[in-house]
C-alpha positions as CSV (number, residue, x, y, z in Angstrom):
1,M,-29.1,249.5,98.4
2,N,-27.7,246.0,98.4
3,V,-29.7,243.1,99.5
4,L,-26.8,242.3,101.2
5,Y,-27.3,244.9,104.1
6,F,-30.8,243.6,104.4
7,Y,-29.7,240.1,105.3
8,L,-26.9,241.7,107.8
9,Y,-29.6,243.9,109.4
10,I,-31.7,240.5,109.8
11,L,-28.3,238.9,111.4
12,V,-27.9,241.7,113.7
13,H,-31.9,242.0,114.6
14,P,-31.7,240.0,117.7
15,Y,-29.1,241.9,119.2
16,L,-30.8,245.0,118.5
17,S,-34.0,243.4,119.8
18,F,-32.2,242.5,123.3
19,W,-33.7,239.3,122.9
20,W,-31.4,237.7,125.6
21,T,-33.2,239.9,128.2
22,S,-36.6,238.3,127.3
23,F,-35.7,234.6,126.2
24,E,-35.5,233.6,129.8
25,K,-39.1,234.3,130.1
26,F,-40.0,231.7,127.7
27,G,-37.8,229.2,129.4
28,R,-35.1,229.4,127.5
29,K,-31.4,230.2,128.1
30,K,-30.0,233.5,127.2
31,W,-26.8,232.0,125.0
32,E,-29.9,230.8,122.7
33,A,-30.4,234.4,121.4
34,L,-27.0,235.0,120.7
35,I,-26.5,232.1,117.9
36,P,-27.3,233.3,114.8
37,F,-29.9,231.8,112.8
38,Y,-30.9,229.5,115.8
39,N,-32.2,232.5,117.4
40,Y,-34.7,233.2,114.8
41,N,-35.5,229.1,115.1
42,V,-36.1,229.3,118.9
43,A,-38.1,232.5,118.4
44,F,-40.7,231.2,115.8
45,H,-40.8,228.5,118.2
46,V,-41.7,230.2,121.5
47,T,-44.3,232.4,119.8
48,N,-45.9,230.1,117.2
49,K,-44.5,226.5,117.7
50,K,-43.5,227.1,113.8
51,G,-39.5,227.1,114.2
52,W,-39.3,225.8,110.5
53,W,-40.5,229.6,109.4
54,S,-37.3,230.7,110.2
55,F,-36.2,229.2,106.9
56,L,-38.5,231.7,104.9
57,L,-35.9,234.7,106.5
58,I,-33.2,233.7,103.8
59,V,-35.8,233.8,100.8
60,P,-35.6,237.1,99.2
61,G,-38.9,239.0,98.7
62,V,-40.4,237.6,101.9
63,H,-37.8,237.9,104.1
64,L,-38.6,241.0,105.5
65,I,-42.3,240.2,105.6
66,M,-41.4,237.1,107.9
67,L,-39.3,239.4,109.8
68,A,-42.4,241.7,110.8
69,V,-44.5,238.4,111.4
70,L,-42.2,237.5,114.3
71,N,-42.0,241.0,116.0
72,L,-45.8,241.1,115.9
73,T,-46.1,237.8,117.5
74,Y,-43.4,238.3,119.7
75,I,-44.5,241.4,121.1
76,R,-48.1,240.4,121.3
77,K,-46.7,237.5,123.7
78,F,-46.4,240.5,126.2
79,D,-49.9,241.7,125.8
80,K,-48.9,244.2,123.3
81,F,-51.9,244.6,121.2
82,S,-52.7,248.5,120.7
83,W,-52.8,250.2,117.4
84,I,-49.4,251.9,118.1
85,E,-48.1,248.7,119.2
86,T,-49.0,247.0,116.2
87,L,-47.4,249.5,113.7
88,Q,-44.5,249.6,116.0
89,G,-44.4,245.9,116.0
90,I,-44.3,245.5,112.0
91,F,-42.3,248.5,111.3
92,F,-39.9,249.2,114.1
93,P,-40.3,247.3,117.1
94,Y,-36.8,248.3,119.0
95,F,-38.7,251.0,121.3
96,L,-41.0,248.0,122.5
97,Y,-37.8,245.7,122.5
98,S,-35.9,247.9,124.6
99,K,-38.5,247.9,127.8
100,I,-40.1,244.5,127.2
101,N,-38.4,242.6,129.9
102,Q,-40.5,244.9,132.1
103,F,-43.5,242.7,131.3
104,E,-44.7,239.4,131.9
105,I,-45.9,236.8,129.0
106,V,-49.6,236.4,129.0
107,A,-51.4,233.6,128.0
108,D,-52.7,233.0,124.5
109,T,-55.9,234.6,123.5
110,N,-59.0,233.0,124.7
111,W,-61.2,233.1,121.6
112,A,-64.0,232.2,124.0
113,N,-63.4,235.2,126.2
114,P,-64.7,238.4,124.6
115,K,-62.3,240.4,126.8
116,D,-59.6,238.7,124.7
117,I,-60.8,239.1,121.7
118,E,-62.1,242.9,122.1
119,K,-58.2,243.6,123.4
120,R,-56.9,242.5,119.7
121,R,-59.4,243.3,117.6
122,I,-57.8,246.8,116.0
123,S,-54.3,244.8,116.1
124,D,-56.0,242.1,113.9
125,H,-57.8,244.5,111.6
126,I,-54.5,246.7,111.0
127,V,-53.0,242.9,109.6
128,L,-55.6,242.1,107.5
129,F,-56.0,245.9,106.0
130,L,-52.0,245.8,105.4
131,C,-52.1,242.2,104.0
132,L,-54.9,243.1,101.5
133,P,-56.0,246.6,101.6
134,I,-60.0,247.0,101.8
135,L,-60.5,243.7,99.5
136,G,-59.6,242.0,102.6
137,H,-62.1,243.3,105.0
138,V,-64.8,242.9,102.5
139,V,-64.0,239.2,101.7
140,A,-64.1,238.6,105.8
141,Y,-67.2,240.4,106.0
142,V,-69.0,238.7,103.4
143,L,-67.8,235.4,104.3
144,G,-68.6,236.2,108.0
145,L,-72.2,236.6,107.4
146,L,-72.3,233.3,105.3
147,S,-70.8,231.5,108.0
148,K,-72.0,232.0,111.9
149,E,-68.8,232.9,114.2
150,K,-68.2,229.7,116.5
151,T,-67.3,230.4,120.4
152,G,-64.1,229.5,120.8
153,K,-62.7,229.8,117.5
154,K,-60.8,232.5,116.0
155,T,-62.7,235.5,114.6
156,N,-63.1,236.1,110.9
157,I,-61.0,238.5,110.7
158,K,-57.8,237.2,112.6
159,E,-58.8,234.1,110.5
160,W,-58.2,235.7,107.0
161,G,-55.5,237.9,108.3
162,D,-53.3,234.7,109.3
163,S,-54.6,233.3,105.6
164,I,-54.0,235.9,103.9
165,V,-50.3,236.7,105.0
166,F,-49.2,233.2,104.5
167,A,-51.2,232.8,101.2
168,L,-49.1,235.8,99.6
169,V,-46.2,234.5,101.4
170,A,-46.6,231.0,99.6
171,A,-48.0,232.5,96.3
172,S,-44.8,234.7,96.2
173,I,-42.5,232.1,96.6
174,I,-44.2,230.0,93.9
175,R,-44.7,232.6,91.6
176,T,-41.0,233.8,91.9
177,Y,-38.9,230.6,92.3
178,V,-41.5,228.1,90.5
179,F,-43.8,228.7,88.1
180,E,-45.5,231.9,87.1
181,P,-49.0,232.5,85.3
182,F,-48.4,234.5,82.0
183,Q,-51.0,235.7,79.4
184,I,-50.9,236.1,75.8
185,P,-51.4,239.8,75.0
186,T,-50.5,240.0,71.3
187,G,-50.5,238.0,68.4
188,S,-46.9,237.8,67.8
189,M,-46.9,233.9,68.4
190,E,-49.8,233.4,66.4
191,K,-51.0,230.6,65.6
192,T,-48.5,228.5,68.2
193,L,-50.2,230.8,71.0
194,L,-53.0,232.9,70.9
195,V,-54.4,236.2,72.0
196,G,-56.2,234.8,75.1
197,D,-54.0,232.0,76.1
198,F,-53.0,231.6,79.8
199,L,-49.7,230.0,80.4
200,F,-47.6,228.6,83.0
201,V,-43.9,229.6,83.0
202,N,-41.7,227.2,84.2
203,K,-38.7,228.9,86.3
204,L,-37.2,225.9,87.1
205,A,-36.2,224.8,83.8
206,Y,-33.3,227.4,83.2
207,G,-32.8,228.0,86.9
208,C,-34.9,230.7,88.9
209,K,-34.0,234.4,88.7
210,V,-33.4,235.8,92.2
211,P,-35.3,239.2,92.1
212,V,-33.3,242.2,91.7
213,T,-35.7,244.2,93.6
214,P,-37.2,241.6,96.3
215,L,-39.5,244.4,97.9
216,S,-42.5,243.9,95.8
217,F,-46.1,243.7,96.2
218,P,-47.0,240.4,95.8
219,L,-48.8,238.7,92.9
220,V,-48.6,241.6,90.8
221,H,-45.6,242.5,87.9
222,N,-44.7,245.8,87.9
223,T,-48.1,248.0,88.5
224,I,-50.7,247.7,91.1
225,P,-53.9,247.3,89.1
226,W,-56.4,250.0,89.8
227,V,-54.1,252.6,91.5
228,D,-51.8,252.6,89.0
229,I,-48.9,253.0,91.1
230,K,-45.5,250.8,90.7
231,S,-45.5,247.8,92.7
232,Y,-41.9,248.1,94.0
233,T,-39.5,250.0,95.5
234,D,-35.6,249.5,94.4
235,I,-34.7,250.4,98.2
236,E,-33.3,246.9,98.2
237,K,-31.4,245.7,95.4
238,Q,-29.3,242.7,94.1
239,D,-27.2,241.9,91.3
240,Y,-28.3,239.3,88.8
241,F,-28.0,235.9,90.4
242,R,-29.8,232.6,89.1
243,L,-30.2,229.5,90.8
244,P,-29.2,226.2,88.8
245,G,-32.0,225.0,86.8
246,L,-32.9,221.7,85.0
247,G,-31.2,222.4,81.6
248,K,-30.3,225.1,79.6
249,I,-32.1,227.3,76.8
250,Q,-32.4,225.3,73.8
251,R,-32.7,226.5,70.2
252,N,-36.6,226.8,69.3
253,D,-37.7,226.8,72.9
254,V,-40.6,229.4,73.5
255,V,-39.2,231.7,76.2
256,V,-40.8,234.2,78.5
257,F,-38.1,237.1,79.1
258,N,-38.3,240.5,80.3
259,Y,-38.2,243.2,77.5
260,P,-34.6,244.3,76.9
261,S,-35.6,247.6,75.6
262,G,-37.7,248.1,78.7
263,D,-35.5,250.0,81.1
264,T,-37.0,253.5,80.0
265,A,-41.0,253.5,79.5
266,V,-43.5,256.1,78.6
267,Y,-45.9,256.0,81.5
268,D,-49.5,256.6,80.9
269,P,-51.9,254.6,83.3
270,R,-54.9,255.5,80.8
271,M,-53.0,253.1,78.5
272,P,-53.1,249.4,78.6
273,H,-50.3,248.3,81.4
274,G,-49.8,251.9,81.9
275,L,-47.5,252.2,78.6
276,M,-48.2,254.0,75.7
277,G,-45.5,251.7,74.0
278,H,-42.8,249.5,75.3
279,D,-40.1,250.5,72.4
280,Y,-39.0,253.6,74.2
281,Y,-35.9,254.1,71.8
282,G,-38.9,253.4,68.9
283,I,-41.0,256.3,70.2
284,L,-37.8,258.7,70.9
285,N,-37.0,258.0,67.2
286,D,-40.6,259.1,65.9
287,E,-40.4,261.9,68.1
288,A,-37.4,263.2,66.8
289,L,-38.5,262.7,63.4
290,Y,-41.8,264.5,64.4
291,L,-40.0,267.6,65.8
292,F,-37.8,267.4,62.8
293,A,-40.8,267.4,60.1
294,Q,-42.9,270.4,62.1
295,S,-39.6,272.6,61.9
296,Y,-40.1,272.1,58.3
297,S,-43.8,272.8,58.4
298,N,-43.7,276.5,56.9
299,H,-41.0,275.7,54.3
300,P,-42.1,277.2,51.0
301,E,-41.5,273.8,49.4
302,I,-43.6,271.5,51.5
303,S,-47.0,271.9,50.1
304,S,-45.4,270.3,46.4
305,I,-44.1,267.1,48.9
306,K,-46.7,264.3,48.5
307,T,-45.0,261.4,50.3
308,M,-42.7,261.1,53.1
309,D,-39.9,259.6,51.0
310,E,-40.1,262.5,49.1
311,F,-39.6,264.9,52.1
312,Y,-37.0,262.6,53.6
313,N,-34.6,262.5,50.4
314,K,-35.2,266.4,50.2
315,F,-34.4,267.6,53.7
316,G,-33.5,264.4,55.6
317,V,-29.9,265.0,55.0
318,D,-30.1,267.7,57.7
319,F,-32.2,265.4,60.0
320,I,-29.0,262.6,59.9
321,S,-26.3,265.1,60.1
322,N,-28.0,266.4,63.0
323,Y,-29.6,263.2,64.6
324,S,-28.0,264.0,68.4
325,F,-29.7,267.3,68.5
326,W,-33.0,266.1,67.2
327,I,-32.6,263.1,70.0
328,S,-32.0,265.4,72.5
329,K,-34.9,267.4,71.5
330,A,-37.1,264.9,71.5
331,R,-35.8,263.0,74.9
332,K,-36.6,266.7,76.4
333,S,-40.1,266.8,75.1
334,I,-41.0,263.1,76.1
335,S,-39.3,263.5,79.6
336,S,-41.4,266.5,80.5
337,G,-44.6,264.7,80.5
338,V,-46.4,267.4,78.5
339,V,-47.1,265.8,74.9
340,Y,-45.9,263.0,73.1
341,S,-46.9,263.7,69.6
342,K,-47.4,261.0,66.8
343,G,-49.0,260.9,63.4
344,P,-48.5,261.7,59.4
345,M,-45.9,264.0,58.8
346,P,-45.2,267.1,57.9
347,E,-48.4,268.2,58.5
348,K,-48.6,271.4,60.2
349,S,-51.2,270.1,63.1
350,L,-51.4,266.6,65.0
351,P,-53.2,265.3,67.9
352,Y,-51.4,265.5,71.0
353,I,-51.5,263.1,73.6
354,K,-50.5,263.9,77.3
355,H,-48.7,261.5,79.5
356,Y,-46.8,261.6,82.5
357,G,-43.2,261.4,82.0
358,L,-41.0,258.7,81.8
359,I,-39.8,255.7,84.2
360,Y,-37.2,253.6,84.7
361,R,-37.9,250.1,85.2
362,P,-35.2,247.5,86.7
363,V,-34.4,244.6,84.9
364,D,-36.9,241.9,86.8
365,K,-39.7,244.9,86.5
366,R,-39.7,245.3,82.4
367,E,-42.7,244.2,80.6
368,N,-42.7,240.2,80.2
369,Y,-42.2,239.0,76.5
370,I,-42.7,235.5,75.2
371,K,-41.0,234.6,71.7
372,R,-39.2,231.5,70.1
373,C,-35.4,231.6,70.8
374,V,-34.2,230.6,67.3
375,G,-30.6,231.8,68.2
376,V,-28.3,230.9,71.3
377,P,-25.1,232.0,72.0
378,G,-22.5,231.8,69.3
379,D,-24.8,231.0,66.7
380,R,-24.4,232.6,63.5
381,L,-27.9,234.1,62.3
382,K,-29.1,235.6,59.0
383,I,-32.5,235.9,57.3
384,I,-32.7,235.7,53.4
385,N,-36.1,236.0,51.6
386,S,-37.8,235.4,54.8
387,V,-36.0,232.0,55.4
388,L,-34.1,231.6,58.9
389,F,-30.4,230.3,58.5
390,I,-28.6,229.2,61.6
391,N,-25.0,228.6,61.1
392,N,-25.3,228.4,57.2
393,K,-28.1,225.9,57.6
394,P,-32.1,226.5,57.2
395,A,-33.4,226.5,60.5
396,F,-36.4,224.5,62.4
397,I,-39.7,225.6,61.2
398,P,-42.3,225.3,63.7
399,E,-45.8,223.8,62.8
400,N,-47.7,226.9,63.3
401,Q,-45.1,229.4,62.1
402,N,-47.1,232.3,59.9
403,L,-45.6,233.9,56.9
404,Q,-47.4,236.5,54.7
405,Y,-48.6,236.5,51.2
406,I,-50.4,238.0,48.8
407,V,-53.1,236.2,47.4
408,T,-54.8,236.9,43.9
409,N,-57.1,235.8,41.7
410,F,-58.5,233.8,45.1
411,I,-62.4,234.3,44.7
412,N,-64.6,235.8,42.0
413,T,-67.8,235.2,43.7
414,G,-70.1,235.3,46.7
415,S,-70.8,238.1,49.4
416,T,-68.3,239.4,51.9
417,S,-70.3,237.6,54.6
418,S,-70.3,234.6,53.0
419,F,-66.6,234.8,52.0
420,E,-66.0,235.2,55.8
421,N,-68.2,232.5,57.1
422,M,-66.3,230.4,54.8
423,M,-62.7,231.2,55.7
424,L,-63.8,230.7,59.4
425,E,-65.8,227.7,59.1
426,Q,-63.5,225.5,56.8
427,Y,-60.4,227.0,57.3
428,E,-60.4,228.6,60.6
429,L,-59.2,232.0,59.3
430,E,-60.1,235.3,60.9
431,K,-60.4,238.7,59.3
432,E,-58.2,241.2,60.1
433,R,-56.2,238.9,62.2
434,D,-55.5,236.3,59.2
435,Y,-56.0,238.1,56.2
436,Q,-57.2,242.0,54.6
437,T,-58.7,242.7,51.7
438,L,-56.4,244.5,49.2
439,S,-58.8,245.6,46.9
440,D,-62.7,246.5,46.7
441,S,-62.9,243.2,44.6
442,H,-63.0,239.7,46.5
443,N,-59.9,238.6,44.5
444,K,-57.1,240.0,46.5
445,F,-55.7,239.6,50.1
446,L,-53.0,239.9,52.5
447,M,-52.9,236.3,54.3
448,N,-51.1,235.6,57.1
449,L,-50.8,231.5,56.9
450,T,-49.2,228.5,58.3
451,K,-47.7,226.0,56.1
452,N,-50.7,223.8,56.5
453,E,-53.1,226.5,55.9
454,L,-51.2,227.8,52.4
455,N,-51.4,224.1,51.3
456,K,-55.0,223.5,51.7
457,L,-56.0,226.8,50.2
458,K,-53.7,226.0,47.3
459,K,-55.6,222.8,46.8
460,D,-58.9,224.4,47.3
461,F,-58.2,227.3,44.9
462,R,-56.1,226.3,42.0
463,Q,-56.7,229.3,40.1
464,A,-55.2,231.3,43.1
465,K,-51.9,232.7,43.2
466,F,-49.8,232.8,46.1
467,E,-47.0,235.3,46.3
468,L,-44.5,235.8,49.6
469,V,-44.0,238.8,50.6
470,I,-40.3,239.9,50.6
471,I,-39.1,243.3,51.4
472,P,-35.7,243.6,49.5
473,Q,-32.4,244.0,51.1
474,L,-30.2,246.4,48.8
475,Y,-27.2,245.9,50.5
476,N,-25.4,244.1,53.1
477,S,-25.7,246.0,56.3
478,L,-21.8,244.9,57.6
479,N,-20.0,244.5,54.9
480,D,-21.5,245.5,51.3
481,S,-19.1,248.1,49.5
482,T,-22.0,248.9,47.2
483,K,-24.1,250.2,50.2
484,N,-23.5,253.8,48.9
485,I,-25.1,253.5,46.0
486,S,-28.9,252.9,46.9
487,N,-28.1,254.5,50.6
488,S,-30.5,257.6,50.1
489,P,-31.8,259.7,53.1
490,S,-35.0,257.9,53.0
491,R,-33.3,254.6,53.2
492,K,-31.2,255.7,56.0
493,I,-34.3,257.0,58.3
494,T,-36.1,253.9,57.6
495,N,-33.1,251.9,58.8
496,L,-34.1,253.5,62.1
497,S,-37.1,251.3,62.4
498,T,-34.8,247.8,62.9
499,F,-32.0,246.6,65.0
500,P,-29.6,248.0,65.4
501,K,-31.5,251.5,64.7
502,D,-28.5,252.7,62.9
503,F,-28.6,254.6,59.6
504,N,-26.1,252.7,57.9
505,H,-27.2,249.2,58.9
506,Q,-30.1,248.0,56.5
507,N,-32.3,245.1,57.8
508,N,-35.8,244.4,58.0
509,V,-38.2,241.5,58.8
510,T,-37.7,239.1,55.7
511,N,-33.9,239.9,54.9
512,Y,-31.3,240.3,58.1
513,S,-27.4,240.5,57.6
514,E,-25.5,237.8,59.3
515,I,-24.7,238.1,62.7
516,I,-23.1,236.1,65.3
517,I,-24.8,236.0,68.7
518,P,-22.5,237.0,71.5
519,K,-21.5,234.6,73.9
520,K,-20.1,234.6,77.3
521,G,-16.5,234.6,77.6
522,T,-16.0,235.1,73.8
523,S,-14.4,238.8,72.2
524,I,-15.5,240.6,69.0
525,N,-13.1,243.0,67.0
526,L,-14.7,246.4,67.3
527,T,-15.2,248.4,64.3
528,S,-17.2,251.5,63.0
529,E,-19.2,248.9,61.0
530,N,-20.3,246.8,63.6
531,I,-20.1,248.8,66.8
532,A,-24.1,249.9,66.4
533,F,-24.9,246.0,67.2
534,Y,-23.0,246.0,70.6
535,R,-23.6,249.7,72.0
536,R,-26.2,248.8,74.0
537,I,-24.5,245.6,75.2
538,I,-21.7,247.3,76.2
539,T,-23.1,250.1,78.1
540,A,-26.8,249.3,78.9
541,Y,-26.6,245.5,79.5
542,E,-22.8,245.1,81.0
543,G,-22.5,248.7,82.4
544,H,-19.5,250.4,81.1
545,N,-18.8,253.7,79.5
546,L,-18.3,253.5,75.8
547,L,-16.7,256.6,74.4
548,E,-16.5,256.8,70.2
549,K,-14.3,259.4,68.7
550,N,-12.6,259.3,65.4
551,D,-13.2,255.5,64.6
552,N,-11.3,254.9,68.1
553,F,-13.1,253.4,71.1
554,Y,-12.8,253.7,74.9
555,I,-14.4,251.7,77.5
556,D,-14.6,253.2,80.9
557,G,-11.9,255.6,79.9
558,K,-9.1,253.0,78.4
559,K,-8.9,253.1,74.5
560,V,-9.8,249.5,73.4
561,T,-9.6,247.5,70.0
562,S,-12.0,244.5,71.1
563,Y,-14.4,243.8,73.7
564,K,-15.2,240.5,75.7
565,F,-18.6,239.6,76.7
566,N,-19.7,239.2,80.4
567,L,-23.1,237.6,79.5
568,N,-24.7,235.0,77.0
569,Y,-27.3,236.3,74.6
570,Y,-30.2,235.1,72.8
571,W,-32.2,236.2,69.5
572,M,-35.9,235.8,70.0
573,M,-38.4,235.9,67.4
574,G,-42.3,235.5,66.9
575,D,-43.9,232.9,65.1
576,N,-46.0,235.3,63.3
577,R,-43.1,236.2,61.4
578,Y,-44.6,239.4,59.9
579,N,-46.5,240.8,62.8
580,S,-43.9,240.2,65.4
581,A,-41.8,242.8,67.5
582,D,-38.8,240.4,68.2
583,S,-35.1,241.1,68.2
584,R,-35.3,241.8,64.4
585,I,-36.5,245.1,66.3
586,W,-34.9,245.7,69.3
587,G,-31.7,243.0,69.3
588,F,-30.1,240.5,71.6
589,V,-31.8,239.2,75.0
590,P,-29.2,238.8,78.0
591,E,-29.4,236.0,80.1
592,D,-30.3,238.2,83.0
593,H,-33.4,239.2,81.4
594,I,-34.7,235.4,81.0
595,V,-37.7,234.6,83.1
596,G,-38.4,230.7,82.1
597,K,-40.0,228.4,79.7
598,A,-43.2,228.5,78.5
599,S,-44.4,225.1,79.3
600,V,-48.4,224.6,79.3
601,V,-51.9,226.6,78.0
602,W,-54.1,226.3,81.2
603,F,-56.8,228.1,79.8
604,S,-57.5,229.9,76.8
605,K,-60.2,232.5,76.2
606,N,-61.6,233.6,73.1
607,P,-61.2,237.6,72.9
608,N,-64.4,237.1,70.4
609,G,-66.2,235.7,73.3
610,G,-66.4,231.9,74.7
611,V,-63.5,229.6,75.7
612,R,-61.2,227.5,73.8
613,W,-61.8,224.2,75.3
614,N,-59.3,222.4,72.8
615,R,-56.3,224.5,74.2
616,I,-56.9,223.8,77.7
617,L,-53.7,221.9,79.2
618,K,-51.9,222.1,75.8
619,F,-48.7,221.6,75.8
620,I,-46.1,224.3,74.1
621,K,-43.9,223.2,71.4
């Protein structure tokens, strides 16, 4: 339901509650209950002396909480403290409001009077439980044992109920509209940001995004920890809207955003964050290929096939020709929640992973990702042999950008342990994260290095050879007439792993064909060659129906030859260029997915133990 309906509800609430019949009991005039917004200011003032709280009713995410607070405080003024009356006051107060004029206002609670305290005890317990289930009571009782309650003062339950309510309200406002803490979960931004870094995300930098789903459990993103249920409801929804910010996204900003491909997710609470993998569409392709391979498991020629390239080159044409069939079959398999299968193919038996089906997530509840914005709307972007070009010029290279090298003749002597110690102590290079052994001897490695690390190793190991890893691009995805020469079935299927996940577009992490990043208000001519790059923009991000038939395009039933973009888009890449799932895998990031700018590391914990003291309060650049 659109959020406007909820604001309409807040607007008419005083009339549904017959406030004009009870305002006089507070010494106010009847007409004051009839003036929109002013009536709320008066109601808050006469119930708790905080008329300014009425302004919180306009803030999405806390507006209904504040309404519940007001209703409960209002009915308590008329001596309504039972558990039934408390629940009515919070969730549906109109029955009480319809007869409240029959009662007189009572004096404020005398905290020195045991009868007054006992009268409201159950009501205060209910409020505390709804604010912070169970944990709130644990905190209140533990601290109650440590500090003796004083006669004439509020009880611990009342104190903590009030404190938690407004701590949650304040924290929700700050987290939603000012800044939000964020933890680095993966190594895609190594070594600019490290796994275990805790950041502050500045939401004022680009303008805070008003929540699409305001009704949400405070201080968590999309899942409530421990109970593994979603933290939000889509009963109340609104369209994308962003408040004015301090500036615009600039090239090379480190940006936090909602994962564009996260509208659908495979849910399994046994996995971290409840997800088997964020890239549902990549999982879908994997499942389709698995099911396809399983259909050939009893084929007489399978025993002679040694590699997946051989398998795809021999049978892959069938998969490509019937792609929609296999995708449909995979979608049914995954959505059933029975099994999700992944493993080497085309083996006859593979491990099964049970899961709990698919979940849809609105924009603001998709997983948070962090990358560097390397391309802004209107930019021309391409990658040639691992060099990023923006508008035909080599792009800015971050100080800690990692590239991948095959290093040979590196070291000829020494034990494994002494080598690992040397790498860690002298060069701060960790095994697995920064290098892997490629041979049984100690002279061939796959290493992820920054420019400074590379230069230092070259200086200290002059005999070593450092070769940048390059994945060749056999043809230009968009306009190379020779692409059919090398476009084998195996190559076509490999193309599904990189954006735009299309058989006929070959891109990879080190070579990417030139694209133009869509800019709001500009148009693109649609062709059979470029439509793969814009399908998701037209349908998922901008909400149109797209039909492709005989190289013709129909948007919302109308035949078109071009498309005008309604949003700005961005291209995000990790500084750990060879180990980052980024726009090269899932494509453009729409402006309505932008959360904020990563500003400062406020704490850093090494996953291997200890605190990285040198990273605390480190600004991100």
